[in-house]
DSSP file (Angstrom, degrees, kcal/mol; ACC not computed):
  #  RESIDUE AA STRUCTURE BP1 BP2  ACC     N-H-->O    O-->H-N    N-H-->O    O-->H-N    TCO  KAPPA ALPHA  PHI   PSI    X-CA   Y-CA   Z-CA
    1    1 A X              0   0    0      0, 0.0     2,-0.2     0, 0.0     0, 0.0   0.000 360.0 360.0 360.0 127.4 -106.3   29.2 -203.8
    2    2 A X        -     0   0    0      1,-0.0     2,-0.3    27,-0.0    27,-0.0  -0.516 360.0-138.6 -75.4 136.1 -105.0   32.5 -205.0
    3    3 A X        -     0   0    0     -2,-0.2     2,-0.3    25,-0.1    26,-0.1  -0.717  18.8-114.0 -93.6 145.6 -107.2   35.5 -204.2
    4    4 A X        -     0   0    0     -2,-0.3    26,-3.1    22,-0.1     2,-0.5  -0.590  27.5-159.1 -78.0 139.2 -107.6   38.3 -206.7
    5    5 A X  E     -a   30   0A   0     -2,-0.3     2,-0.4    24,-0.2    26,-0.2  -0.987  10.0-175.9-124.6 124.3 -106.2   41.7 -205.7
    6    6 A X  E     -a   31   0A   0     24,-2.7    26,-3.5    -2,-0.5     2,-0.5  -0.952  16.2-147.4-123.6 138.7 -107.5   44.9 -207.3
    7    7 A X  E     -a   32   0A   0     -2,-0.4     2,-0.5    24,-0.2    26,-0.2  -0.938  15.3-145.2-106.8 122.5 -106.3   48.4 -206.8
    8    8 A X        -     0   0    0     24,-3.0     2,-0.8    -2,-0.5     6,-0.1  -0.750   6.3-142.8 -88.1 124.5 -109.0   51.1 -207.1
    9    9 A X        -     0   0    0     -2,-0.5     2,-1.2     4,-0.1     8,-0.1  -0.794  17.3-139.3 -86.5 110.3 -107.9   54.4 -208.7
   10   10 A X        +     0   0    0     -2,-0.8     2,-0.3    23,-0.1    53,-0.1  -0.594  61.6  99.7 -76.5 100.2 -109.8   57.0 -206.7
   11   11 A X  S >  S-     0   0    0     -2,-1.2     3,-2.3    51,-0.1     4,-0.3  -0.858  83.2 -32.3-160.4-174.0 -110.8   59.4 -209.4
   12   12 A X  T 3  S+     0   0    0      1,-0.3    -3,-0.0    -2,-0.3    47,-0.0  -0.335 131.4  22.7 -54.7 131.7 -113.8   60.2 -211.6
   13   13 A X  T 3> S+     0   0    0     -3,-0.0     4,-1.9     3,-0.0    -1,-0.3   0.406  84.8 121.9  90.9  -1.9 -115.7   57.0 -212.2
   14   14 A X  H <>  +     0   0    0     -3,-2.3     4,-2.6     1,-0.2     5,-0.2   0.851  69.6  56.7 -64.4 -34.3 -114.3   55.2 -209.1
   15   15 A X  H  > S+     0   0    0     -4,-0.3     4,-2.3     1,-0.2    -1,-0.2   0.920 108.1  47.2 -65.6 -40.7 -117.7   54.6 -207.6
   16   16 A X  H  > S+     0   0    0      2,-0.2     4,-2.3     1,-0.2    -1,-0.2   0.899 112.2  50.1 -63.9 -40.9 -118.9   52.8 -210.7
   17   17 A X  H  X S+     0   0    0     -4,-1.9     4,-2.4     2,-0.2    -2,-0.2   0.885 109.4  52.2 -65.0 -38.0 -115.6   50.7 -210.8
   18   18 A X  H  X S+     0   0    0     -4,-2.6     4,-3.0     2,-0.2    -2,-0.2   0.942 109.7  48.1 -62.8 -47.3 -116.2   49.9 -207.1
   19   19 A X  H  X S+     0   0    0     -4,-2.3     4,-2.3     1,-0.2    -2,-0.2   0.896 110.7  52.0 -61.5 -39.7 -119.7   48.6 -207.8
   20   20 A X  H  X S+     0   0    0     -4,-2.3     4,-2.1     2,-0.2    -1,-0.2   0.934 111.9  46.4 -60.3 -45.4 -118.4   46.6 -210.7
   21   21 A X  H  X S+     0   0    0     -4,-2.4     4,-2.5     1,-0.2    -2,-0.2   0.941 111.1  51.8 -62.3 -47.0 -115.8   45.0 -208.5
   22   22 A X  H  < S+     0   0    0     -4,-3.0    -1,-0.2     1,-0.2    -2,-0.2   0.892 111.8  46.4 -58.8 -41.6 -118.3   44.3 -205.7
   23   23 A X  H  < S+     0   0    0     -4,-2.3    -1,-0.2     1,-0.2    -2,-0.2   0.890 121.1  36.6 -67.4 -40.1 -120.7   42.5 -208.1
   24   24 A X  H  < S+     0   0    0     -4,-2.1    -2,-0.2    -5,-0.2    -1,-0.2   0.663  91.2 109.5 -89.9 -17.1 -117.9   40.4 -209.7
   25   25 A X     <  -     0   0    0     -4,-2.5     2,-0.2    -5,-0.2     3,-0.1  -0.308  57.5-141.6 -70.4 142.4 -115.7   39.7 -206.8
   26   26 A X    >   -     0   0    0      1,-0.1     3,-2.4    73,-0.0    71,-0.3  -0.530  43.4 -69.7 -91.3 164.2 -115.5   36.2 -205.3
   27   27 A X  T 3  S+     0   0    0      1,-0.3    71,-0.2    -2,-0.2    -1,-0.1  -0.337 124.4  19.1 -53.2 125.2 -115.3   35.4 -201.6
   28   28 A X  T 3  S+     0   0    0     69,-3.0    -1,-0.3     1,-0.3    70,-0.1   0.266  85.9 139.2  94.6 -11.8 -111.8   36.5 -200.4
   29   29 A X    <   -     0   0    0     -3,-2.4    68,-2.9    68,-0.1     2,-0.4  -0.404  44.4-139.0 -64.8 145.1 -111.0   38.9 -203.3
   30   30 A X  E     -aB   5  96A   0    -26,-3.1   -24,-2.7    66,-0.2     2,-0.5  -0.896  14.9-163.5-116.7 136.1 -109.3   42.0 -202.1
   31   31 A X  E     -aB   6  95A   0     64,-2.7    64,-2.5    -2,-0.4     2,-0.8  -0.979  10.3-152.4-114.8 121.1 -109.8   45.6 -203.2
   32   32 A X  E     +aB   7  94A   0    -26,-3.5   -24,-3.0    -2,-0.5    62,-0.2  -0.847  22.9 171.0 -89.5 110.8 -107.2   48.2 -202.2
   33   33 A X  E     +     0   0A   0     60,-2.0     2,-0.3    -2,-0.8    -1,-0.1   0.573  57.5   8.2-104.6  -9.6 -109.2   51.4 -202.1
   34   34 A X  E     - B   0  93A   0     59,-0.9    59,-3.1     2,-0.1     2,-0.4  -0.952  50.1-158.7-164.9 149.4 -106.7   53.8 -200.6
   35   35 A X  E     + B   0  92A   0     -2,-0.3     2,-0.3    57,-0.2    57,-0.2  -0.983  65.2  41.7-132.0 121.4 -103.0   54.2 -199.7
   36   36 A X  E    S- B   0  91A   0     55,-2.5    55,-2.8    -2,-0.4     2,-0.6  -0.990 109.3 -36.3 148.1-140.8 -102.1   56.8 -197.1
   37   37 A X     >  -     0   0    0     -2,-0.3     4,-3.4    53,-0.2     3,-0.3  -0.877  53.1-168.7-120.9  93.7 -103.6   58.0 -193.9
   38   38 A X  H  > S+     0   0    0     -2,-0.6     4,-2.2     1,-0.2     5,-0.2   0.866  83.5  52.9 -56.9 -43.7 -107.4   57.7 -194.5
   39   39 A X  H  4 S+     0   0    0      1,-0.2     4,-0.4     2,-0.2    -1,-0.2   0.925 118.1  37.1 -59.5 -45.3 -108.4   59.6 -191.4
   40   40 A X  H >4 S+     0   0    0     -3,-0.3     3,-1.5     1,-0.2     4,-0.4   0.939 115.1  53.3 -70.2 -49.5 -106.1   62.6 -192.3
   41   41 A X  H >< S+     0   0    0     -4,-3.4     3,-0.9     1,-0.3    -2,-0.2   0.810 103.0  57.6 -61.6 -32.0 -106.7   62.5 -196.0
   42   42 A X  T 3< S+     0   0    0     -4,-2.2    -1,-0.3    -5,-0.3    -2,-0.2   0.704 103.2  55.5 -71.9 -17.6 -110.5   62.6 -195.7
   43   43 A X  T <  S+     0   0    0     -3,-1.5    -1,-0.2    -4,-0.4    -2,-0.2   0.489  76.1 119.7 -93.5  -3.8 -110.2   65.9 -193.8
   44   44 A X    <   -     0   0    0     -3,-0.9     2,-0.5    -4,-0.4    -3,-0.0  -0.417  47.1-161.7 -64.1 131.4 -108.2   67.8 -196.4
   45   45 A X        -     0   0    0     -2,-0.1     2,-0.5    15,-0.0    -2,-0.1  -0.975   9.7-171.9-120.8 125.4 -110.1   70.9 -197.5
   46   46 A X        -     0   0    0     -2,-0.5    -2,-0.0    11,-0.1    14,-0.0  -0.971  30.3-119.8-115.0 118.1 -109.2   72.6 -200.8
   47   47 A X    >   -     0   0    0     -2,-0.5     3,-1.6     1,-0.1     6,-0.2  -0.193  12.8-125.4 -59.3 146.2 -111.1   75.9 -201.3
   48   48 A X  T 3  S+     0   0    0      1,-0.3    -1,-0.1     9,-0.0     5,-0.1   0.789 110.0  64.3 -58.6 -28.7 -113.3   76.3 -204.3
   49   49 A X  T 3  S+     0   0    0      1,-0.2     2,-1.6     2,-0.1    -1,-0.3   0.659  79.7  86.8 -72.7 -15.3 -111.4   79.4 -205.2
   50   50 A X    X   +     0   0    0     -3,-1.6     3,-1.4     1,-0.2    -1,-0.2  -0.614  53.0 170.0 -87.3  82.5 -108.2   77.4 -205.7
   51   51 A X  G >   +     0   0    0     -2,-1.6     3,-1.2     1,-0.3     4,-0.2   0.733  68.8  66.6 -69.5 -21.9 -108.8   76.5 -209.4
   52   52 A X  G 3  S+     0   0    0      1,-0.3    -1,-0.3    -3,-0.2     3,-0.2   0.715 104.7  45.0 -70.8 -18.3 -105.4   75.1 -209.9
   53   53 A X  G <> S+     0   0    0     -3,-1.4     4,-2.4    -6,-0.2    -1,-0.3   0.021  73.1 119.5-113.0  27.2 -106.2   72.2 -207.5
   54   54 A X  H <> S+     0   0    0     -3,-1.2     4,-2.5     1,-0.2     5,-0.2   0.900  76.7  51.6 -57.9 -43.1 -109.7   71.4 -208.8
   55   55 A X  H  > S+     0   0    0      1,-0.2     4,-2.0    -4,-0.2    -1,-0.2   0.889 109.7  49.7 -63.9 -38.9 -108.5   67.8 -209.6
   56   56 A X  H  > S+     0   0    0      2,-0.2     4,-2.3     1,-0.2    -1,-0.2   0.916 110.7  50.0 -64.4 -42.9 -107.2   67.3 -206.1
   57   57 A X  H  X S+     0   0    0     -4,-2.4     4,-2.4     1,-0.2    -2,-0.2   0.920 111.2  48.7 -62.9 -43.8 -110.5   68.6 -204.6
   58   58 A X  H  X S+     0   0    0     -4,-2.5     4,-2.4     1,-0.2    -1,-0.2   0.877 109.9  52.6 -62.8 -37.2 -112.5   66.2 -206.8
   59   59 A X  H  X S+     0   0    0     -4,-2.0     4,-2.4     2,-0.2    -2,-0.2   0.912 109.9  47.3 -65.4 -42.8 -110.2   63.3 -205.8
   60   60 A X  H  X S+     0   0    0     -4,-2.3     4,-2.1     2,-0.2    -2,-0.2   0.908 111.6  51.5 -64.6 -42.5 -110.8   64.1 -202.1
   61   61 A X  H  X S+     0   0    0     -4,-2.4     4,-1.8     1,-0.2    -2,-0.2   0.908 111.3  47.0 -60.0 -42.9 -114.5   64.3 -202.6
   62   62 A X  H  X S+     0   0    0     -4,-2.4     4,-2.9     2,-0.2     5,-0.2   0.881 107.5  57.1 -67.6 -37.3 -114.5   61.0 -204.4
   63   63 A X  H  X S+     0   0    0     -4,-2.4     4,-3.0     1,-0.2     5,-0.3   0.930 107.5  48.7 -56.5 -45.5 -112.4   59.4 -201.6
   64   64 A X  H  X S+     0   0    0     -4,-2.1     4,-2.2     2,-0.2    -1,-0.2   0.904 112.0  48.3 -63.7 -41.0 -115.1   60.5 -199.1
   65   65 A X  H  X S+     0   0    0     -4,-1.8     4,-2.3     2,-0.2    -2,-0.2   0.948 115.4  44.3 -63.2 -49.2 -117.8   59.0 -201.3
   66   66 A X  H  X S+     0   0    0     -4,-2.9     4,-2.8     2,-0.2     5,-0.2   0.930 113.7  49.0 -61.7 -48.4 -115.9   55.7 -201.7
   67   67 A X  H  X S+     0   0    0     -4,-3.0     4,-2.1    -5,-0.2    -1,-0.2   0.897 112.5  48.5 -62.8 -40.6 -114.9   55.4 -198.1
   68   68 A X  H  X S+     0   0    0     -4,-2.2     4,-2.2    -5,-0.3    -1,-0.2   0.925 113.2  47.4 -62.9 -44.7 -118.5   56.0 -196.9
   69   69 A X  H  X S+     0   0    0     -4,-2.3     4,-2.4     1,-0.2    -2,-0.2   0.914 111.8  49.4 -64.1 -43.9 -119.9   53.5 -199.4
   70   70 A X  H  X S+     0   0    0     -4,-2.8     4,-2.2     1,-0.2    -1,-0.2   0.888 109.9  52.1 -63.4 -39.5 -117.3   50.8 -198.4
   71   71 A X  H  X S+     0   0    0     -4,-2.1     4,-2.4    -5,-0.2    -1,-0.2   0.916 109.9  48.7 -62.4 -43.1 -118.1   51.4 -194.7
   72   72 A X  H  X S+     0   0    0     -4,-2.2     4,-1.5     1,-0.2    -2,-0.2   0.913 112.1  48.3 -63.4 -42.1 -121.8   50.9 -195.3
   73   73 A X  H  <>S+     0   0    0     -4,-2.4     5,-2.3     1,-0.2     6,-0.7   0.856 110.5  52.2 -67.7 -33.2 -121.2   47.7 -197.3
   74   74 A X  H ><5S+     0   0    0     -4,-2.2     3,-1.5     4,-0.2    -2,-0.2   0.920 108.1  50.6 -66.1 -43.6 -118.9   46.5 -194.5
   75   75 A X  H 3<5S+     0   0    0     -4,-2.4    -1,-0.2     1,-0.3    -2,-0.2   0.808 106.5  56.2 -63.0 -29.0 -121.6   47.1 -191.9
   76   76 A X  T 3<5S-     0   0    0     -4,-1.5    -1,-0.3    -5,-0.2    -2,-0.2   0.506 121.3-110.2 -80.9  -4.6 -124.0   45.2 -194.1
   77   77 A X  T < 5S+     0   0    0     -3,-1.5    -3,-0.2    -4,-0.2    -2,-0.1   0.513  89.5 113.5  91.9   5.6 -121.7   42.2 -194.0
   78   78 A X  S   <S+     0   0    0     -5,-2.3    20,-3.0    -6,-0.2     2,-0.3   0.749  78.2  29.4 -79.4 -24.8 -120.6   42.4 -197.7
   79   79 A X  E     -C   97   0A   0     -6,-0.7     2,-0.5    18,-0.2    18,-0.2  -0.915  61.7-143.1-135.7 156.1 -116.9   43.3 -196.9
   80   80 A X  E     -C   96   0A   0     16,-2.1    16,-2.8    -2,-0.3     2,-0.4  -0.996  27.1-145.4-117.7 126.0 -114.3   42.8 -194.2
   81   81 A X  E     +C   95   0A   0     -2,-0.5    38,-1.9    14,-0.2     2,-0.3  -0.781  26.0 161.8 -99.9 132.6 -112.1   45.9 -193.7
   82   82 A X  E     -CD  94 118A   0     12,-2.3    12,-2.9    -2,-0.4     2,-0.4  -0.926  25.3-142.2-139.7 165.2 -108.4   45.7 -192.9
   83   83 A X  E     -CD  93 117A   0     34,-2.2    34,-1.9    -2,-0.3     2,-0.5  -0.969   5.4-157.0-127.1 145.3 -105.3   47.9 -193.0
   84   84 A X  E     -C   92   0A   0      8,-2.0     8,-2.6    -2,-0.4     2,-0.4  -0.988  22.2-130.1-121.4 122.3 -101.8   46.9 -193.9
   85   85 A X  E     +C   91   0A   0     -2,-0.5     6,-0.2     6,-0.2     3,-0.1  -0.575  30.7 170.4 -76.0 125.1  -99.1   49.2 -192.5
   86   86 A X  E     -     0   0A   0      4,-2.8     2,-0.3    -2,-0.4     5,-0.2   0.782  63.1 -38.4 -99.0 -39.5  -96.6   50.2 -195.2
   87   87 A X  E >  S-C   90   0A   0      3,-1.8     3,-1.9     0, 0.0     2,-0.4  -0.885  97.1 -24.0-165.6-167.1  -94.7   52.9 -193.2
   88   88 A X  T 3  S-     0   0    0      1,-0.3     3,-0.1    -2,-0.3    -3,-0.0  -0.426 130.9 -17.7 -61.6 114.0  -95.0   55.7 -190.7
   89   89 A X  T 3  S+     0   0    0     -2,-0.4     2,-0.5     1,-0.2    -1,-0.3   0.733 112.9 116.0  57.0  26.9  -98.6   56.9 -191.0
   90   90 A X  E <   + C   0  87A   0     -3,-1.9    -4,-2.8   -53,-0.1    -3,-1.8  -0.981  39.0 169.5-126.5 119.5  -99.0   55.1 -194.4
   91   91 A X  E     -BC  36  85A   0    -55,-2.8   -55,-2.5    -2,-0.5     2,-0.6  -0.891  34.4-131.7-127.9 155.7 -101.4   52.3 -194.7
   92   92 A X  E     -BC  35  84A   0     -8,-2.6    -8,-2.0    -2,-0.3     2,-0.5  -0.952  27.1-146.5-104.2 118.8 -103.0   50.2 -197.4
   93   93 A X  E     -BC  34  83A   0    -59,-3.1   -60,-2.0    -2,-0.6   -59,-0.9  -0.790  19.7-169.1 -94.4 124.1 -106.7   50.1 -196.9
   94   94 A X  E     -BC  32  82A   0    -12,-2.9   -12,-2.3    -2,-0.5     2,-0.5  -0.902  19.5-164.1-121.0 139.3 -108.3   46.8 -198.0
   95   95 A X  E     -BC  31  81A   0    -64,-2.5   -64,-2.7    -2,-0.4     2,-0.5  -0.990  14.9-159.7-117.7 119.2 -111.8   45.6 -198.5
   96   96 A X  E     -BC  30  80A   0    -16,-2.8   -16,-2.1    -2,-0.5   -66,-0.2  -0.892  22.0-118.7-105.0 126.4 -112.1   41.8 -198.7
   97   97 A X  E     - C   0  79A   0    -68,-2.9   -69,-3.0    -2,-0.5     2,-0.6  -0.401  24.7-165.6 -68.2 130.5 -115.3   40.5 -200.3
   98   98 A X        -     0   0    0    -20,-3.0     2,-0.5   -71,-0.2   -71,-0.1  -0.953   5.4-158.1-118.5 108.7 -117.4   38.3 -198.1
   99   99 A X        -     0   0    0     -2,-0.6     2,-0.2     1,-0.0     9,-0.1  -0.743  21.1-124.1 -86.4 131.8 -120.0   36.3 -200.0
  100  100 A X        -     0   0    0     -2,-0.5     2,-0.4     1,-0.0   -73,-0.1  -0.481  18.6-136.5 -73.7 143.2 -122.9   35.3 -197.8
  101  101 A X        -     0   0    0     -2,-0.2     2,-0.3     7,-0.1     6,-0.1  -0.836  20.0-166.0-101.6 142.9 -123.7   31.6 -197.6
  102  102 A X    >   -     0   0    0     -2,-0.4     3,-2.6     4,-0.1     0, 0.0  -0.835  39.3 -71.5-122.9 159.3 -127.3   30.5 -197.8
  103  103 A X  T 3  S+     0   0    0     -2,-0.3     3,-0.1     1,-0.3    -1,-0.1  -0.232 122.1  25.1 -51.8 133.7 -128.9   27.2 -197.0
  104  104 A X  T 3  S+     0   0    0      1,-0.4    -1,-0.3    -3,-0.0     2,-0.2   0.236  98.9 109.2  94.3 -13.8 -128.0   24.6 -199.7
  105  105 A X  S <  S-     0   0    0     -3,-2.6    -1,-0.4     1,-0.1     3,-0.1  -0.600  79.0 -97.7 -91.7 157.6 -124.8   26.4 -200.7
  106  106 A X        -     0   0    0     -2,-0.2    -4,-0.1     1,-0.1    -1,-0.1  -0.382  54.6 -84.7 -68.6 154.3 -121.3   25.0 -199.9
  107  107 A X        -     0   0    0      1,-0.1     2,-0.4    -6,-0.1    -1,-0.1  -0.340  42.3-118.4 -64.3 136.9 -119.7   26.4 -196.8
  108  108 A X        -     0   0    0     -3,-0.1    -1,-0.1     1,-0.1    -7,-0.1  -0.627  32.1-124.3 -77.7 130.1 -117.8   29.7 -197.3
  109  109 A X        -     0   0    0     -2,-0.4     2,-0.1     1,-0.1    -1,-0.1  -0.345  28.2 -96.7 -74.0 156.3 -114.1   29.2 -196.4
  110  110 A X        -     0   0    0      1,-0.1     2,-0.5    -2,-0.1    -1,-0.1  -0.414  36.4-114.9 -68.0 145.0 -112.4   31.4 -193.9
  111  111 A X        -     0   0    0     -2,-0.1    -1,-0.1     1,-0.1   -83,-0.1  -0.730  36.4-116.7 -81.0 126.8 -110.4   34.4 -195.2
  112  112 A X        -     0   0    0     -2,-0.5     2,-0.7     1,-0.1    -1,-0.1  -0.362  20.0-129.6 -68.2 144.1 -106.7   33.9 -194.5
  113  113 A X        -     0   0    0      1,-0.1     2,-0.2     2,-0.1    -1,-0.1  -0.841  23.0-178.6 -94.5 117.1 -105.0   36.4 -192.1
  114  114 A X  S    S-     0   0    0     -2,-0.7    -1,-0.1     0, 0.0    -2,-0.0  -0.423  71.7 -71.2-111.7  56.8 -101.8   37.8 -193.5
  115  115 A X  S    S+     0   0    0     -2,-0.2     2,-0.2     1,-0.2    -2,-0.1   0.878  85.6 158.3  61.2  43.4 -100.9   39.9 -190.5
  116  116 A X        -     0   0    0    -32,-0.1     2,-0.5   -34,-0.0    -1,-0.2  -0.613  37.3-134.2 -94.5 157.8 -103.7   42.4 -191.2
  117  117 A X  E     -D   83   0A   0    -34,-1.9   -34,-2.2    -2,-0.2     2,-0.1  -0.940  26.8-113.9-111.3 130.1 -105.2   44.8 -188.6
  118  118 A X  E      D   82   0A   0     -2,-0.5   -36,-0.3   -36,-0.2   -38,-0.0  -0.386 360.0 360.0 -62.4 138.8 -108.9   45.1 -188.4
  119  119 A X              0   0    0    -38,-1.9    -1,-0.2   -25,-0.1   -37,-0.1   0.469 360.0 360.0 -79.7 360.0 -110.0   48.6 -189.4
């Protein structure tokens, strides 16, 4: 069964798009929420006085909001986080939807491993 793969554009409105994806995603669907070096990229600081880079500053702020929310949802068991190495210090950060199974529901299938590294 093919899994749906969605790329989240981290920009204004990304948090709403993330919530929409989370609600609609089936077990095993994948959200690519960042491409780069997340640890480094989250630490970038653009001064308020640099008005020419306002859009960049807003994007970094939104990245921090999205990354924090995804981490909380992963800790709650809603997502499985992985990274796929693209190149030197460049990774694709993936959140895979984990639907909880409850008594009376059919068993949730295992998520296939395609050489991913746990985040």
